[in-house]
SEVO-656554 format. One line per field, with one value per residue (C-alpha): z negated, x negated, y negated; residue number from 1. Coordinates in steps of 0.2 Angstrom, whole numbers, always signed. Layout:
BEGIN
c3 <- c(Z ...)
c1 <- c(X ...)
c2 <- c(Y ...)
seq <- c(NUM ...)
This chain:
BEGIN
c3 <- c(+156 +168 +166 +179 +172 +183 +199 +192 +184 +201 +216 +217 +236 +232 +227 +242 +253 +241 +242 +261 +259 +247 +261 +276 +266 +246 +243 +250 +232 +214 +207 +193 +207 +216 +199 +200 +217 +219 +202 +209 +225 +218 +207 +221 +231 +218 +213 +231 +233 +247 +249 +254 +250 +251 +256 +246 +253 +257 +274 +272 +274 +260 +258 +242 +246 +232 +232 +229 +211 +207 +211 +200 +187 +189 +188 +172 +165 +173 +163 +148 +146 +149 +133 +123 +126 +124 +109 +99 +87 +79 +76 +72 +57 +50 +32 +21 +4 +12 +28 +40 +45 +59 +73 +87 +97 +109 +114 +115 +130 +136 +137 +151 +163 +152 +144 +133 +148 +157 +143 +152 +169 +176 +182 +191 +180 +168 +177 +172 +154 +161 +160 +178 +181 +166 +158 +148 +132 +133 +139 +124 +112 +118 +116 +101 +95 +105 +103 +88 +76 +62 +74 +84 +97 +103 +119 +133 +133 +138 +156 +161 +168 +167 +147 +147 +156 +147 +129 +139 +143 +129 +114 +122 +124 +106 +99 +108 +103 +87 +78 +76 +62 +57 +58 +47 +33 +35 +33 +18 +10 +13 +5 -10 -14 -13 -21 -36 -36 -41 -53 -63 -65 -69 -81 -90 -88 -92 -89 -83 -66 -52 -37 -33 -18 -24 -9 +3 +2 +19 +24 +17 +31 +44 +39 +40 +56 +65 +60 +65 +83 +85 +81 +96 +108 +101 +87 +77 +63 +56 +45 +35 +27 +15 -1 -17 -14 -13 -12 -26 -16 +0 -9 -16 -2 +13 +11 -1 -15 -31 -43 -59 -51 -51 -69 -75 -67 -77 -93 -90 -87 -76 -62 -55 -38 -37 -46 -55 -64 -67 -56 -50 -53 -47 -35 -25 -22 -6 -3 +11 +17 +30 +31 +44 +52 +52 +70 +62 +70 +57 +57 +43 +35 +26 +15 +13 -3 -4 -18 -21 -7 +3 +21 +20 +23 +41 +50 +39 +45 +62 +62 +52 +67 +81 +72 +69 +87 +94 +84 +83 +98 +112 +111 +115 +106 +108 +95 +82 +75 +63 +54 +46 +31 +28 +16 +23 +15 +18 +36 +41 +27 +29 +43 +43 +53 +68 +69 +68 +83 +93 +91 +97 +116 +116 +122 +105 +94 +103 +95 +107 +98 +80 +73 +61 +48 +37 +20 +22 +4 +7 -5 -9 -28 -32 -16 -5 +15 +19 +9 +15 +35 +47 +61 +62 +59 +48 +62 +74 +76 +88 +101 +104 +111 +119 +104 +103 +89 +80 +66 +56 +42 +28 +21 +38 +36 +53 +62 +53 +59 +78 +78 +70 +82 +97 +89 +89 +106 +114 +105 +114 +130 +133 +118 +112 +95 +89 +74 +65 +54 +41 +32 +13 -6 -20 -34 -47 -49 -43 -54 -65 -81 -71 -71 -54 -62 -67 -48 -39 -50 -35 -26 -40 -44 -27 -28 -46 -38 -22 -18 -17 +4 -4 -8 +7 +19 +9 +11 +29 +32 +22 +34 +49 +46 +34 +22 +11 +13 -7 -15 -5 -12 -28 -26 -20 -34 -47 -41 -36 -52 -62 -53 -57 -75 -74 -67 -81 -92 -86 -76 -65 -47 -34 -22 -2 +5 +14 +28 +29 +46 +52 +47 +30 +27 +32 +17 +7 +8 +4 -13 -27 -27 -43 -51 -49 -30 -26 -35 -19 -1 +9 +25 +40 +52 +69 +78 +89 +106 +103 +98 +116 +125 +116 +120 +138 +140 +134 +144 +160 +171 +188 +203 +211 +196 +195 +178 +175 +179 +161 +152 +165 +160 +141 +144 +152 +139 +127 +137 +137 +119 +116 +131 +124 +105 +102 +94 +93 +89 +80 +91 +99 +81 +79 +94 +91 +74 +86 +99 +87 +80 +96 +103 +84 +90 +79 +85 +83 +83 +84 +84 +81 +90 +102 +98 +117 +118 +99 +95 +96 +112 +105 +106 +125 +121 +135 +151 +164 +185 +189 +206 +202 +183 +181 +164 +159 +141 +138 +125 +133 +146 +135 +136 +144 +127 +114 +104 +110 +108 +106 +106 +108 +108 +96 +94 +84 +69 +53 +40 +55 +63 +47 +40 +55 +54 +36 +42 +55 +44 +31 +42 +48 +36 +51 +62 +60 +59 +63 +60 +64 +59 +74 +57 +40 +33 +42 +31 +19 +30 +26 +9 +4 +12 +4 -12 -11 -1 +1 -15 -26 -17 -23 -40 -37 -26 -25 -7 +0 +15 +25 +32 +38 +37 +48 +42 +50 +36 +33 +33 +50 +47 +56 +44 +28 +40 +49 +34 +22 +20 +4 -5 -23 -20 -14 -28 -42 -36 -39 -52 -55 -37 -26 -12 -4 -2 +8 +15 +27 +36 +47 +64 +56 +40 +48 +58 +42 +33 +47 +49 +31 +30 +37 +31 +13 +6 +1 +10 +2 +10 +17 +18 +25 +26 +43 +51 +65 +69 +63 +76 +87 +72 +77 +59 +59 +72 +70 +75 +82 +66 +53 +64 +63 +44 +29 +26 +19 +11 -6 -10 +1 -6 +2 +17 +16 -3 -2 -21 -33 -46 -38 -39 -51 -45 -37 -25 -25 -13 +1 +17 +30 +15 +15 +33 +28 +13 +23 +36 +22 +12 +29 +34 +20 +16 -2 -8 -25 -21 -17 -10 -13 -2 -11 +4 -6 -19 -26 -32 -39 -37 -53 -55 -38 -46 -63 -52 -42 -59 -67 -51 -52 -72 -79 -65 -66 -58 -50 -38 -24 -13 +1 -8 -20 -38 -40 -25 -18 -30 -44 -55 -50 -56 -71 -77 -71 -69 -88 -84 -78 -83 -69 -65 -50 -37 -25 -20 -31 -38 -25 -22 -2 +6 +14 +22 +36 +42 +50 +44 +26 +27 +32 +17 +6 +16 +13 -5 -10 +0 -8 -25 -24 -20 -31 -48)
c1 <- c(+10 +3 +4 +14 +16 +3 +14 +31 +28 +18 +22 +41 +37 +23 +36 +43 +29 +26 +43 +43 +25 +32 +48 +34 +23 +25 +8 +0 +7 +3 +10 +20 +28 +34 +42 +49 +55 +62 +73 +78 +82 +92 +103 +107 +112 +123 +130 +133 +142 +130 +122 +104 +91 +97 +84 +91 +81 +82 +80 +97 +98 +110 +127 +122 +107 +94 +83 +65 +70 +82 +69 +56 +70 +75 +56 +56 +71 +60 +45 +55 +62 +45 +35 +50 +47 +29 +28 +45 +40 +30 +46 +57 +65 +56 +53 +68 +59 +52 +47 +35 +18 +20 +8 +13 +24 +27 +43 +52 +61 +51 +37 +46 +49 +68 +78 +94 +102 +98 +108 +124 +117 +121 +103 +103 +90 +101 +99 +82 +92 +107 +117 +121 +122 +125 +120 +104 +112 +119 +101 +94 +107 +103 +84 +86 +96 +86 +68 +70 +82 +77 +66 +51 +42 +25 +21 +17 -1 +2 -4 +7 +21 +32 +31 +33 +50 +56 +53 +60 +77 +79 +74 +85 +100 +98 +96 +111 +122 +129 +129 +145 +153 +147 +129 +132 +140 +123 +113 +123 +121 +103 +103 +112 +100 +85 +91 +98 +85 +71 +85 +88 +68 +66 +82 +75 +56 +53 +35 +29 +20 +29 +24 +43 +51 +61 +62 +56 +71 +75 +61 +73 +85 +73 +64 +81 +83 +65 +65 +86 +81 +65 +72 +86 +69 +62 +53 +53 +41 +36 +17 +18 +5 +8 +0 +7 +20 +38 +31 +43 +57 +53 +50 +67 +77 +69 +60 +72 +62 +73 +76 +73 +54 +51 +59 +47 +33 +40 +41 +24 +26 +17 +28 +24 +15 +16 -2 -17 -34 -35 -20 -16 -3 +13 +13 +0 +5 +10 +26 +33 +52 +65 +79 +93 +96 +112 +113 +112 +97 +82 +67 +51 +42 +26 +20 +2 -8 -13 -28 -28 -41 -23 -28 -40 -25 -23 -34 -30 -12 -20 -31 -17 -5 -17 -19 -2 +1 -13 -8 +12 +19 +4 -2 +17 +14 +33 +36 +26 +27 +13 +20 +9 +17 +5 +4 +2 -15 -22 -18 -26 -41 -48 -59 -52 -36 -47 -55 -39 -32 -47 -44 -27 -31 -47 -44 -53 -39 -25 -9 +5 +6 +7 +22 +15 +26 +21 +29 +24 +26 +14 +4 -12 -11 -12 -20 -10 -9 -18 -34 -31 -34 -39 -26 -8 -2 -8 -3 -15 -26 -12 -17 -33 -23 -9 +4 +18 +24 +41 +40 +57 +65 +66 +83 +91 +94 +102 +88 +76 +85 +86 +67 +64 +75 +66 +50 +54 +61 +46 +34 +44 +42 +27 +16 +9 +6 +21 +21 +32 +31 +45 +42 +49 +43 +38 +51 +37 +18 +5 +14 +28 +18 +11 +14 +14 +18 +1 -4 +11 +23 +32 +35 +41 +53 +62 +60 +68 +85 +84 +97 +90 +94 +111 +118 +112 +118 +135 +138 +133 +146 +160 +157 +158 +175 +171 +183 +179 +160 +160 +172 +162 +146 +153 +158 +143 +133 +143 +142 +123 +119 +130 +119 +103 +108 +113 +98 +88 +98 +93 +107 +102 +96 +91 +75 +80 +75 +61 +53 +36 +28 +14 -2 +7 +9 -9 -14 -3 -11 -27 -33 -40 -59 -68 -86 -89 -84 -104 -113 -115 -108 -97 -104 -102 -112 -107 -110 -124 -114 -106 -122 -127 -111 -111 -128 -128 -109 -120 -133 -123 -111 -102 -110 -105 -111 -131 -134 -148 -165 -171 -155 -159 -176 -170 -157 -172 -184 -170 -167 -187 -189 -174 -181 -200 -199 -182 -179 -166 -167 -158 -146 -141 -138 -126 -116 -117 -108 -93 -93 -90 -75 -68 -69 -58 -44 -50 -53 -67 -65 -82 -86 -97 -107 -116 -113 -110 -129 -132 -140 -157 -153 -154 -134 -129 -112 -106 -117 -114 -116 -132 -123 -105 -106 -92 -94 -93 -88 -101 -91 -71 -77 -82 -68 -49 -43 -50 -47 -54 -69 -63 -78 -79 -91 -84 -81 -96 -87 -90 -76 -61 -68 -73 -56 -48 -58 -54 -36 -38 -46 -32 -18 -25 -35 -39 -49 -68 -67 -85 -91 -109 -115 -129 -141 -136 -138 -124 -114 -114 -100 -88 -91 -72 -67 -80 -75 -56 -54 -68 -76 -58 -44 -42 -44 -30 -17 -21 -29 -41 -52 -63 -73 -90 -100 -120 -131 -147 -159 -179 -195 -203 -209 -192 -192 -177 -162 -166 -175 -161 -145 -143 -142 -141 -123 -116 -123 -117 -100 -101 -92 -79 -84 -77 -88 -103 -120 -133 -150 -154 -169 -166 -153 -147 -143 -136 -123 -118 -113 -102 -93 -93 -81 -67 -72 -70 -51 -51 -58 -70 -79 -96 -111 -126 -141 -147 -164 -170 -188 -185 -175 -187 -199 -202 -201 -182 -179 -172 -170 -155 -156 -153 -136 -130 -133 -127 -122 -127 -144 -141 -159 -173 -190 -208 -209 -228 -231 -233 -239 -230 -242 -256 -245 -249 -238 -221 -215 -195 -189 -175 -176 -188 -201 -203 -211 -223 -229 -229 -241 -252 -251 -254 -266 -277 -270 -264 -258 -257 -243 -226 -214 -195 -182 -166 -154 -139 -138 -123 -114 -130 -137 -142 -143 -154 -166 -166 -172 -184 -191 -192 -202 -214 -215 -230 -231 -229 -214 -213 -197 -207 -195 -200 -187 -193 -189 -172 -166 -163 -160 -172 -161 -146 -156 -166 -147 -141 -155 -161 -164 -182 -194 -203 -210 -205 -217 -208 -212 -213 -197 -190 -176 -179 -176 -191 -206 -204 -223 -228 -246 -239 -226 -240 -251 -236 -230 -248 -249 -234 -242 -259 -252 -242 -254 -268 -259)
c2 <- c(-80 -93 -111 -119 -137 -146 -140 -145 -161 -167 -158 -151 -149 -136 -126 -126 -122 -107 -101 -102 -92 -79 -77 -72 -61 -60 -52 -70 -78 -74 -60 -71 -83 -66 -62 -80 -80 -62 -64 -81 -72 -59 -73 -83 -69 -61 -78 -82 -64 -61 -43 -49 -62 -81 -93 -108 -121 -141 -135 -125 -106 -103 -106 -117 -128 -130 -146 -145 -153 -140 -127 -135 -135 -118 -114 -123 -114 -97 -103 -107 -89 -80 -93 -86 -69 -72 -84 -84 -73 -88 -96 -82 -82 -67 -72 -69 -80 -94 -107 -100 -109 -120 -110 -123 -111 -127 -120 -137 -139 -154 -144 -137 -151 -151 -162 -162 -170 -154 -145 -141 -139 -123 -112 -96 -91 -86 -69 -64 -63 -54 -68 -73 -91 -100 -116 -120 -121 -102 -98 -106 -98 -82 -82 -92 -76 -62 -69 -81 -74 -60 -52 -58 -46 -45 -37 -49 -44 -26 -24 -9 -17 -2 -3 -21 -22 -5 -16 -31 -23 -12 -24 -38 -26 -18 -36 -43 -28 -24 -6 +5 +6 +23 +17 +1 +14 +25 +9 +5 +23 +22 +2 +12 +24 +15 +0 +8 +21 +7 -1 +17 +19 +1 +2 +21 +19 +1 -6 +13 +10 +17 +3 +1 -3 -20 -32 -19 -6 -9 +4 +17 +14 +11 +28 +36 +29 +31 +48 +51 +45 +54 +69 +66 +64 +80 +77 +93 +87 +70 +69 +52 +44 +29 +22 +20 +6 +14 +30 +38 +31 +38 +55 +54 +48 +52 +68 +75 +78 +81 +68 +80 +85 +65 +64 +75 +68 +51 +62 +67 +86 +96 +103 +121 +121 +103 +100 +110 +106 +89 +82 +66 +51 +54 +40 +49 +67 +75 +85 +93 +97 +102 +90 +87 +70 +60 +69 +84 +88 +99 +90 +96 +83 +81 +68 +70 +65 +50 +41 +23 +19 +13 +17 +32 +42 +35 +48 +61 +60 +59 +75 +84 +77 +84 +100 +105 +100 +111 +126 +126 +116 +120 +103 +94 +79 +76 +88 +79 +61 +52 +38 +27 +15 +1 -14 -30 -34 -17 -15 -35 -30 -12 -7 +10 +5 -4 +13 +23 +12 +13 +34 +32 +35 +44 +62 +71 +62 +57 +62 +54 +38 +34 +22 +10 +2 -11 -15 -34 -42 -56 -52 -41 -38 -56 -63 -74 -70 -86 -77 -61 -62 -74 -68 -74 -56 -42 -31 -41 -26 -18 -29 -21 -6 -14 -7 -18 -27 -29 -43 -42 -49 -37 -45 -39 -21 -21 -29 -18 -3 -9 -11 +6 +14 +5 +9 +29 +30 +18 +31 +47 +38 +32 +42 +25 +16 +5 -8 -13 -29 -29 -45 -44 -48 -38 -41 -37 -40 -28 -14 -14 -19 -34 -54 -60 -78 -82 -83 -85 -95 -105 -90 -79 -92 -91 -72 -73 -81 -69 -56 -37 -31 -21 -39 -45 -33 -29 -50 -46 -33 -44 -58 -47 -41 -26 -31 -13 -15 -23 -8 +4 -1 -2 +16 +22 +12 +22 +40 +37 +29 +45 +58 +51 +49 +69 +74 +65 +74 +88 +94 +107 +102 +114 +108 +107 +125 +126 +139 +141 +137 +149 +138 +137 +155 +157 +144 +155 +170 +163 +162 +150 +153 +161 +158 +177 +174 +164 +177 +184 +181 +194 +202 +192 +201 +207 +224 +224 +228 +209 +200 +205 +201 +185 +179 +186 +175 +159 +159 +161 +148 +148 +152 +135 +126 +117 +111 +100 +106 +104 +111 +128 +130 +127 +141 +151 +150 +155 +171 +174 +170 +185 +197 +196 +194 +199 +182 +167 +150 +138 +130 +149 +157 +140 +144 +163 +160 +150 +163 +177 +169 +163 +181 +187 +175 +160 +142 +131 +111 +99 +81 +69 +55 +68 +85 +92 +91 +88 +72 +82 +89 +106 +113 +110 +117 +109 +109 +96 +96 +87 +84 +82 +77 +91 +100 +118 +124 +137 +145 +147 +160 +174 +185 +185 +182 +171 +155 +138 +128 +110 +99 +81 +67 +54 +34 +28 +29 +39 +35 +38 +53 +61 +57 +65 +80 +84 +81 +93 +107 +102 +109 +124 +137 +148 +137 +132 +112 +104 +88 +83 +65 +60 +54 +62 +44 +39 +49 +35 +25 +38 +39 +36 +53 +61 +54 +55 +71 +80 +82 +81 +84 +103 +99 +81 +91 +109 +105 +118 +113 +121 +107 +109 +93 +95 +80 +80 +77 +79 +66 +66 +47 +40 +26 +24 +25 +43 +54 +55 +61 +59 +75 +70 +60 +77 +84 +74 +76 +95 +103 +116 +125 +110 +113 +122 +112 +120 +116 +132 +135 +151 +153 +170 +162 +147 +158 +169 +151 +148 +164 +164 +150 +158 +175 +169 +172 +152 +137 +125 +110 +114 +102 +108 +97 +101 +101 +89 +93 +111 +115 +122 +128 +147 +150 +145 +160 +175 +192 +202 +214 +197 +193 +212 +217 +209 +190 +172 +174 +160 +162 +167 +177 +172 +185 +181 +191 +207 +209 +200 +203 +192 +176 +163 +148 +148 +134 +132 +122 +119 +116 +105 +106 +126 +124 +111 +122 +138 +132 +129 +144 +153 +143 +145 +163 +157 +176 +167 +155 +162 +150 +152 +144 +139 +140 +136 +122 +122 +135 +136 +155 +160 +177 +177 +163 +171 +186 +178 +173 +190 +195 +183 +185 +174 +163 +143 +137 +119 +112 +103 +92 +78 +65 +52 +59 +49 +56 +74 +90 +86 +78 +90 +103 +98 +96 +112 +125 +130 +147 +143 +132 +121 +106 +93 +88 +74 +56 +43 +35 +22 +10 +14 +31 +32 +21 +13 +15 +32 +33 +31 +44 +57 +53 +53 +70 +79 +73 +83 +97 +98 +94 +108 +121 +113 +106)
seq <- c(1 2 3 4 5 6 7 8 9 10 11 12 13 14 15 16 17 18 19 20 21 22 23 24 25 26 27 28 29 30 31 32 33 34 35 36 37 38 39 40 41 42 43 44 45 46 47 48 49 50 51 52 53 54 55 56 57 58 59 60 61 62 63 64 65 66 67 68 69 70 71 72 73 74 75 76 77 78 79 80 81 82 83 84 85 86 87 88 89 90 91 92 93 94 95 96 97 98 99 100 101 102 103 104 105 106 107 108 109 110 111 112 113 114 115 116 117 118 119 120 121 122 123 124 125 126 127 128 129 130 131 132 133 134 135 136 137 138 139 140 141 142 143 144 145 146 147 148 149 150 151 152 153 154 155 156 157 158 159 160 161 162 163 164 165 166 167 168 169 170 171 172 173 174 175 176 177 178 179 180 181 182 183 184 185 186 187 188 189 190 191 192 193 194 195 196 197 198 199 200 201 202 203 204 205 206 207 208 209 210 211 212 213 214 215 216 217 218 219 220 221 222 223 224 225 226 227 228 229 230 231 232 233 234 235 236 237 238 239 240 241 242 243 244 245 246 247 248 249 250 251 252 253 254 255 256 257 258 259 260 261 262 263 264 265 266 267 268 269 270 271 272 273 274 275 276 277 278 279 280 281 282 283 284 285 286 287 288 289 290 291 292 293 294 295 296 297 298 299 300 301 302 303 304 305 306 307 308 309 310 311 312 313 314 315 316 317 318 319 320 321 322 323 324 325 326 327 328 329 330 331 332 333 334 335 336 337 338 339 340 341 342 343 344 345 346 347 348 349 350 351 352 353 354 355 356 357 358 359 360 361 362 363 364 365 366 367 368 369 370 371 372 373 374 375 376 377 378 379 380 381 382 383 384 385 386 387 388 389 390 391 392 393 394 395 396 397 398 399 400 401 402 403 404 405 406 407 408 409 410 411 412 413 414 415 416 417 418 419 420 421 422 423 424 425 426 427 428 429 430 431 432 433 434 435 436 437 438 439 440 441 442 443 444 445 446 447 448 449 450 451 452 453 454 455 456 457 458 459 460 461 462 463 464 465 466 467 468 469 470 471 472 473 474 475 476 477 478 479 480 481 482 483 484 485 486 487 488 489 490 491 492 493 494 495 496 497 498 499 500 501 502 503 504 505 506 507 508 509 510 511 512 513 514 515 516 517 518 519 520 521 522 523 524 525 526 527 528 529 530 531 532 533 534 535 536 537 538 539 540 541 542 543 544 545 546 547 548 549 550 551 552 553 554 555 556 557 558 559 560 561 562 563 564 565 566 567 568 569 570 571 572 573 574 575 576 577 578 579 580 581 582 583 584 585 586 587 588 589 590 591 592 593 594 595 596 597 598 599 600 601 602 603 604 605 606 607 608 609 610 611 612 613 614 615 616 617 618 619 620 621 622 623 624 625 626 627 628 629 630 631 632 633 634 635 636 637 638 639 640 641 642 643 644 645 646 647 648 649 650 651 652 653 654 655 656 657 658 659 660 661 662 663 664 665 666 667 668 669 670 671 672 673 674 675 676 677 678 679 680 681 682 683 684 685 686 687 688 689 690 691 692 693 694 695 696 697 698 699 700 701 702 703 704 705 706 707 708 709 710 711 712 713 714 715 716 717 718 719 720 721 722 723 724 725 726 727 728 729 730 731 732 733 734 735 736 737 738 739 740 741 742 743 744 745 746 747 748 749 750 751 752 753 754 755 756 757 758 759 760 761 762 763 764 765 766 767 768 769 770 771 772 773 774 775 776 777 778 779 780 781 782 783 784 785 786 787 788 789 790 791 792 793 794 795 796 797 798 799 800 801 802 803 804 805 806 807 808 809 810 811 812 813 814 815 816 817 818 819 820 821 822 823 824 825 826 827 828 829 830 831 832 833 834 835 836 837 838 839 840 841 842 843 844 845 846 847 848 849 850 851 852 853 854 855 856 857 858 859 860 861 862 863 864 865 866 867 868 869 870 871 872 873 874 875 876 877 878 879 880 881 882 883 884 885 886 887 888 889 890 891 892 893 894 895 896 897 898 899 900 901 902 903 904 905 906 907 908 909 910 911 912 913 914 915 916 917 918 919)
């Protein structure tokens, strides 16, 4: 909002001249003035009972002439209204516990060329609030009730005028009108459930960690209202992500998880279908249900499992929602609603929140808007908000995507419900993000065994005396004419308490019925893997006719499409390679894998920072017309009915995007989901997703996932940041067949590895350490027969060796190291040295390696790697490969992954190769 004080304070006549200019040509004045003059004309016209606009100037033209000074006063009132809309959130009574900080809102009427003497004067500007001509006193009362009461709204930074006007109109209407008796009864019921549930657990399980919702119980009626309204506007499913605070309460009173199940978890008992392997604590588990809203609409609810890395679930939820939208709802985002429930310290402090916000409007990651609900208990573990953020609000990230924010007092359950309903409607109307910042408090410490007064004695002295939201709301109802509220609340408490006690006494309670969705049926058709599944890979070959058809299809483009000359030559070279030598290169082998899945009716999704062309310009899955910049996806026109390749160049994010892709794969086992790092070491920025989901989710939450991660890896003298994707970190996390780790050297083997992902009767994450320079190495080329026969080969014996009895030394290696060693072997014609490739590092193909050892009986074995001794696979193999005696040849242990000097790199690399052959 522009500041016009320089005009109103010194030049009232200038307003008159602007007004005359506006009457002649509205486009000749500033849009903010246009808004005022249009509204003012409308107000005066209505007040005078005239059909058309009036011209209430000192020169006449209206039945009720207005002087220049009066027009200036009107402008002052208008500016006051606009200022409240923009800044009254800074003074709104949103904090239920303590006085708010003075954030210099500057809303005193004297700042608008007004004074107390004007309070009883009438102003046409009241029309801007729907009040008509009225006194300044009435205008201020309305503004304080709506904009400075229990809710403060931030929306004036939204550029889209349609959205801003919608919010202005709907918000002012909602805040100025009471809820119905029926809606109030529903709020009381949900508050009762939220409060008594926590009270019951606190009584029966004294000191046990549950991260209760006490102080923030208005979350329950808020979610209930949000989901109910969303369902009325077409939502059929909601995917929810939240950390541990209040999770049990949400599970019980929103998703309908039975109290019996929850109590069993408190007793430490395993529940069928809920946990396996090592399991997880009760306040991290996921759940799904089908509920019927207050309006009678059925809604599918999914709560994602979530670790203690509080916001890591955010991209998982978004990716899961996008996948569900694509596979079930034909990408109709109005039918699926992501809801993210945050803590105030986490939403302000964790960078993944920013990454997810930046994803919200991007084509590859769009989900039609997310409702963000912040349980703002004004403290993070023991840290006051003054020490937790620099911004005014924990939700300040919302402004970067122009998402509106409702700040609301958590003690005012009715206000919380109103903004929740409004948020759901806004999301459905505009399919964009919206934030609710519910300011409340935390009744106990970080957990129920923690003493909060150690660090916040004065705050907790206030909290100790404070009524819970249910008591506050009951008093509100009594004061607003609901004489039955108190007795009703007591009856509700007794009935609910008795029900909880009955469940605790093991009275049988049936879980809510649930009908599996199509992707869930696909998941149920799969099984848990066993160690025997990894002794040998299944057949994943395609027939010769399909191979030729797919190859030809990949090398074509529409007649009116003009690809870049360099790309056209690349494709011609691939055709020539196949026609003259019967071979295909790495990139073609990869695209053949995706194509073969597509014609089987399966979808493929791929994302990463440069995946359309590939970081190293090898893939070119999408071609660009050199004249029009139009795009052509080479894989989506192979046959009439086929799956889709959805491929997106991502934002510059690893954490957010990897989490999104994991969530996407989590929703649908029949879609191959691939994420490629620009350089393999960049994956370090997504380590939280790897630790909390990719490596451990199956053991914690029975959650299988077939996500593929492609991490370019290999030493070519590119320095410490572009050499090493840290295979040792992944290998250290390998246990219980939790994921598959490969470093593949041939196009055909890569083809089979990708197809194997969907061919298996289970799903495992695949982490492949991908080539860079060797993408174009002739040794990585494969013949057609390698694609049309067999499957993935975990170990590749040396094709150079014809007579195993001549071999005195066996060099075991993986990935790029093979090509460096084989070049020397071929150059020197070394028939006494065999080079064996370990294409799959985990699960370790022990039986196949034992067969290799038997073939080269009597030979000396060495593991050769280009990584330093403290990195790569050396330590992992020394711990896990006991069946063969072998030495290790590598770079010396190092704190850095690689040297930054090309000549030093070359010398080190040559030393490894020379040592391997001469030792």
